[in-house]
C-alpha positions in Angstrom: 7.0 -20.7 0.0 6.6 -23.9 -1.2 4.4 -24.7 -4.2 4.6 -21.9 -6.5 1.9 -24.2 -8.6 -0.7 -23.9 -5.8 -0.7 -20.3 -5.5 -4.5 -19.0 -7.1 -4.3 -15.7 -6.6 -2.0 -13.0 -5.7 -2.7 -9.6 -3.4 -0.7 -6.6 -4.1 -0.2 -3.8 -1.8 -0.9 0.1 -3.2 1.7 2.6 -2.1 5.9 1.7 -2.3 4.9 -1.9 -3.8 2.9 -0.9 -7.2 3.1 2.7 -6.5 5.7 5.6 -5.4 2.4 8.1 -4.2 4.7 10.1 -1.8 5.4 13.2 -3.8 1.6 13.2 -3.7 1.3 12.6 -0.3 4.4 14.8 0.8 2.5 17.9 -1.1 -0.3 17.8 0.0 0.8 17.2 3.6 3.0 20.6 3.4 -0.7 22.5 1.7 -2.5 21.1 5.1 0.9 22.9 6.7 0.9 26.1 5.0 -2.4 26.8 5.4 -3.0 25.5 9.1 0.4 28.1 9.3 2.7 25.5 10.4 6.5 24.8 8.7 6.6 22.6 6.0 8.2 19.2 6.4 10.9 17.8 4.7 9.6 16.3 1.6 11.8 12.8 2.1 10.7 12.7 5.8 7.0 11.7 4.4 8.7 8.6 2.9 9.6 6.4 6.3 5.7 8.4 7.0 3.6 6.3 4.2 1.4 3.2 5.8 -0.1 2.7 8.0 -3.5 5.0 6.8 -4.4 8.6 6.0 -5.0 9.1 10.0 -1.7 8.2 10.9 0.0 10.1 8.3 -1.6 13.2 8.9 -0.6 13.0 12.1 3.4 12.2 11.4 3.2 15.4 9.6 1.8 17.6 12.3 3.8 15.9 14.8 7.2 15.1 13.0 7.3 12.2 14.9 5.8 8.6 14.1 4.0 8.3 16.7 3.7 11.7 18.7 0.2 12.7 19.1 -1.0 16.0 18.1 -3.6 18.1 19.5 -7.3 16.4 19.0 -8.5 20.3 17.2 -5.4 20.5 15.3 -5.3 17.1 13.6 -9.5 17.6 13.3 -8.9 20.4 11.0 -5.3 19.2 9.7 -7.7 15.8 8.7 -10.1 17.3 6.7 -7.8 20.1 5.1 -6.2 17.0 4.3 -8.9 14.5 2.8 -10.1 17.4 1.0 -6.8 18.6 -1.2 -5.6 14.7 -1.6 -8.8 13.7 -3.1 -8.5 16.1 -5.9 -4.3 15.8 -6.0 -3.4 12.2 -5.4 -1.4 12.0 -9.1 0.1 14.2 -10.3 3.5 13.8 -8.9 3.0 9.8 -8.4 4.7 7.0 -10.3 4.0 3.6 -10.8 7.9 1.8 -10.1 9.6 0.2 -13.6 8.0 -3.8 -13.8 5.1 -3.0 -12.0 2.1 -2.6 -14.6 4.0 -5.1 -16.8 3.5 -7.0 -14.5 0.2 -7.0 -13.5 -0.3 -6.7 -17.4 0.7 -10.7 -17.8 -0.2 -12.3 -14.4 -3.6 -11.5 -15.1 -3.3 -13.4 -18.1 -2.5 -16.0 -16.8 -5.2 -18.8 -14.9 -4.6 -16.5 -11.6 -6.7 -14.3 -9.1 -4.9 -10.3 -8.9 -6.3 -7.9 -6.5 -5.0 -5.2 -3.9 -5.4 -4.5 -0.1 -4.2 -1.1 0.8 -4.4 0.5 3.9 -5.8 3.8 1.8 -9.2 4.6 1.9 -11.4 3.7 -1.4 -11.6 8.3 -1.3 -8.0 7.7 -2.1 -7.3 5.0 -3.7 -9.9 4.3 -6.4 -8.7 7.0 -8.2 -5.2 6.3 -7.3 -6.0 3.1 -9.3 -7.3 4.4 -12.2 -4.5 6.9 -13.0 -2.1 4.4 -13.0 -3.8 2.5 -15.2 -4.3 -0.7 -13.0 -8.0 -0.8 -12.9 -8.7 -3.0 -15.6 -6.4 -5.5 -14.1 -7.4 -6.0 -10.5 -10.9 -8.0 -9.6 -11.4 -6.6 -6.5 -9.9 -4.0 -4.4 -9.7 -3.9 -0.5 -9.3 -0.6 1.1 -8.4 1.1 4.3 -11.9 1.1 5.5 -13.2 -1.8 3.5 -12.8 -4.2 6.6 -13.6 -3.2 10.3 -9.2 -3.9 11.0 -6.2 -3.0 8.1 -3.3 -4.5 7.9 -1.1 -5.3 10.5 -4.4 -7.8 11.2 -5.2 -10.7 8.6 -8.8 -9.1 8.1 -8.1 -7.6 4.7 -7.0 -10.3 3.4 -8.6 -12.8 4.3 -11.7 -10.3 3.5 -9.8 -10.9 -0.3 -9.3 -14.7 -0.7 -12.9 -15.0 0.8 -14.4 -13.1 -1.6 -13.0 -16.0 -4.5 -13.7 -18.3 -2.0 -10.0 -19.5 -2.3 -7.4 -21.3 0.5 -5.2 -19.7 2.2 -2.3 -21.5 1.9 -3.3 -20.8 -1.7 -2.8 -16.8 -1.8 -0.1 -14.6 -2.6 1.0 -11.3 -0.9 3.2 -8.7 -2.9 4.3 -6.2 -0.7 6.8 -3.6 0.7 6.4 -3.3 4.1 6.6 -5.8 8.0 2.5 -4.6 7.6 2.6 -7.1 4.3 5.0 -9.6 6.2 3.0 -9.4 10.1 -0.3 -9.6 8.2 0.4 -12.4 5.3 1.9 -14.7 8.4 -1.1 -14.1 10.4 -3.0 -14.6 7.6 -1.5 -18.1 6.6 -0.2 -16.7 3.3 2.9 -16.8 1.5 4.6 -13.6 1.2 7.1 -11.9 -1.9 8.7 -8.5 -0.5 10.4 -5.4 -2.4 13.4 -3.5 -1.4 12.3 0.2 -2.7 9.3 0.8 -1.0 8.1 3.1 2.4 9.3 0.5 5.3 9.8 3.1 7.8 13.2 3.4 6.9 14.1 0.2 7.9 15.2 -3.2 5.9 12.6 -5.4 4.5 14.5 -7.8 4.6 15.1 -8.0 8.4 11.3 -9.2 8.1 12.0 -12.4 6.8 9.9 -12.8 3.9 9.7 -15.9 1.8 11.4 -14.2 -0.6 12.2 -11.1 -2.6 12.4 -9.1 -5.8 14.5 -6.3 -6.5 11.7 -5.5 -9.9 8.2 -6.9 -9.9 8.5 -8.4 -13.3 10.5 -11.2 -11.7 7.0 -11.9 -10.1 6.1 -13.2 -13.7 9.4 -14.7 -14.5 8.3 -16.9 -11.4 4.6 -18.5 -12.6 5.4 -18.4 -16.3 
């Protein structure tokens, strides 16, 4: 990944990288199904459904499939129910991954900009970040509705870099999925991945990030 000393901006993905949020997503999904009179889904199935924004997650819950499109009227009803639920219940069953908070805290003491880039809409993101204890460390949070396109498009990454006036080759993305790798490559960023996140059931090493770390605290060791 080249010279680590050139990095001026580190962007962190949220779900699957900093926070294990499947518990709340799955609960809201099954409560949505209950209210629609539909059978519940396996909670573990939700792990492979996260990563492309709430709208796609709701579609996957409704169809029990990664790519199938539900009936439009059903989707609109379900999305409204899910959104109202998740706006309230988005942190009670979520947990910060080991090492994540300490990593952010220690990196924030270095001469680096620290920001978050997620495909989750702002309505759900900011409250989750605050509940998990990260809000005072991020200088910027780029949400799924901040820019016209979301990861794997590079637009949200470029938006963050431009905000800080940082050259793209001076930026590092930390993520857990092929979306993060694809976005980082297209943006001209370096990319480090963790293996424990939500990569649709696929091994993230197959996406060939610049480096893998099993605990985010290892990133602090790299910089210190």
